[in-house]
N, C-alpha and C positions, 0 to 999 in steps of 0.2 A: 504493500500500499504506500503511495506516494503522498506526502503531506506538502501542501503548498503553504508557504509563509510569505505573505506580502513584504516586498523589499522595506517598506515604511515600518512595519511591526519588527522586523529583523533589525533594522537600523535602530529602533527605540530600544531593543534589547541590547544591543551592542554600543549604543551612544554614538551612532554614525550619522553625520549630517547630510541626509538623502534630501529631505525637504523639511521646511519648517513654515509654521504659520506666519504670515507676513506682519510686521510690526503694526500694532494698533489697527489690523484689518481683519476683523471677524469673518471668517468663511473664506479666506483666502489661503491657498496652499502655494508657497514659492519654491519652485523646483530650479530657480535660475541658478542656484549655487550648486546645484547637485551635478554629478557626472551623468549626463544624458543616457549612457549605456546601462546605468544602474537603475533607471526609471522604468518600471513595468506597468502594463495595462492595468494591473490591479491597483497599483499605486494611484493612477489617474483616475480610474472608476471610483476609488475611495474618496479622492478630492473632490469630485464633482457630485457625489451623492448628495441629495437633499438633506438639510439639516433644519428640522422645524424649530429647534431650539434657538436658532440665530435670527430666523425670520427674514432673511435676505438671500439672494442667489449665491451659491457656491461658485468659487472660481480657482482655477488653476493657471499658474504662471509656467510656462514651458520653455525651455532654452532650444527652440527650434532654430537651427542655423541655415542660413542662405549663403549663396555665393556673395562675394563682395558687390555692394551697390547694384544688387539685383534681387529678383523674386525667384530665382532657381533655388530649390532646395538642394543641400549638400547630402551626401549619403548618410552622414549622422542625422541630418534632419528628418530624412525619409524614414530612417530605422525607428526614431522616437515617435513620428506620425503614425507609422504602422502600428505601435503600441497604443497610441491615442485612438486610432480607429478601432481596435480590439475593445478598449473600454467603452467606447460610444456604441458599440454594437451588443455590449453585454446586456443580458434582459434586465439589470437592475437600472441602466440608464436609457434603454431603447424607448421608454414612453416620453422622453424628454427632448427639448429644442436647445440649442447652443448657439451662442453668439462667439464668433471667432474674431478676437480683436488683435491686429498687427500693431506694433509699436516700434518706434525707431529711437536712436539717441538724437543729440542735437546738431551733429555734425552736418553741415550743408543746411540749405536754405528750408524754412519751415513749409513752404509749398511743396517742395520736391519731396520731403520727408512724408508729407501727408499723403501724397501719390504713391510713393514706395510702399507705405504701411498698407494701403488698400490693395495694391499688387500682391504683397505678400499674404495677406489675409485671404485673398481669392485664390491664390496658389495652395494655400493650406486647405481650403474649402474643396477645391478641385481634386487634390491628393485624396482627401477623405472620401469624397463621392467615388473616386476611382477604386478605394478600398471597400465600398459596399454600404457606406454609411448613406441613409436616404437623404437626398438634397433638401426636402421640406424641412428638415430638423437642423439644418445649419444656415447661419446667416454671417456673412463676412463683412467686417467694419474695419475701416483703417483709423487709428487714433493719432498717427504721426509722432511727434516728439512732446506732445502736450501732456502726458501723464507719466513722467518718470518715476522709477522706483529706486533709483540710485542717483549720485551726482554724477553729472556729465563731464566732470574734471578729471577723471581718472580713466585709464583704459578698462579697468574692471567694472566701474559704473556705467561706462558706455555699453559694455557687453552685456551687463544685466538689463539695460534699458532696450536693447535689441531683441524682442521677445514676442511670443504669441500668448494670449490669454484665452482660455476657454470659460465661457460664463454660463451656467446652467439657467435657462429662461423659464424653466417650468414645463409642464405637460404639453404635448402637442394637442392643438385644438382642432 
């Protein structure tokens, strides 16, 4: 008999930093400091599962990587998105709709970054549809550089700001 221990549960037992609740943001699981290859579909499903106690949409921040200055997913980005697709197709999340938010750092102009974030969110949505997630469950939105989660003054901060967030919008109507 094989026992599956989700990576987040294992990390908690071993005190490994796979993901953390975002500072002062209830319902947000931030994977942007985690090793993308360590994030499993079960971790993403757990992060996006509805939580009636917090009474707000659950959100997962994922370090989805793209080629520089483009909306082309890297191999690592495609691998992590395959895990995200598995989570979204899981029976526990199948009844829900999700907003896919593309975010950028502040390098470059605000208008350019806005357009880039839209293209990246749409690339993620298209990848998930190709993986079998129903298109009516997915909404792509570009947020540009307007919602940083870290300072854009350092390379690490800019990397964390270049991200994709999945937001659980509630049941499909």
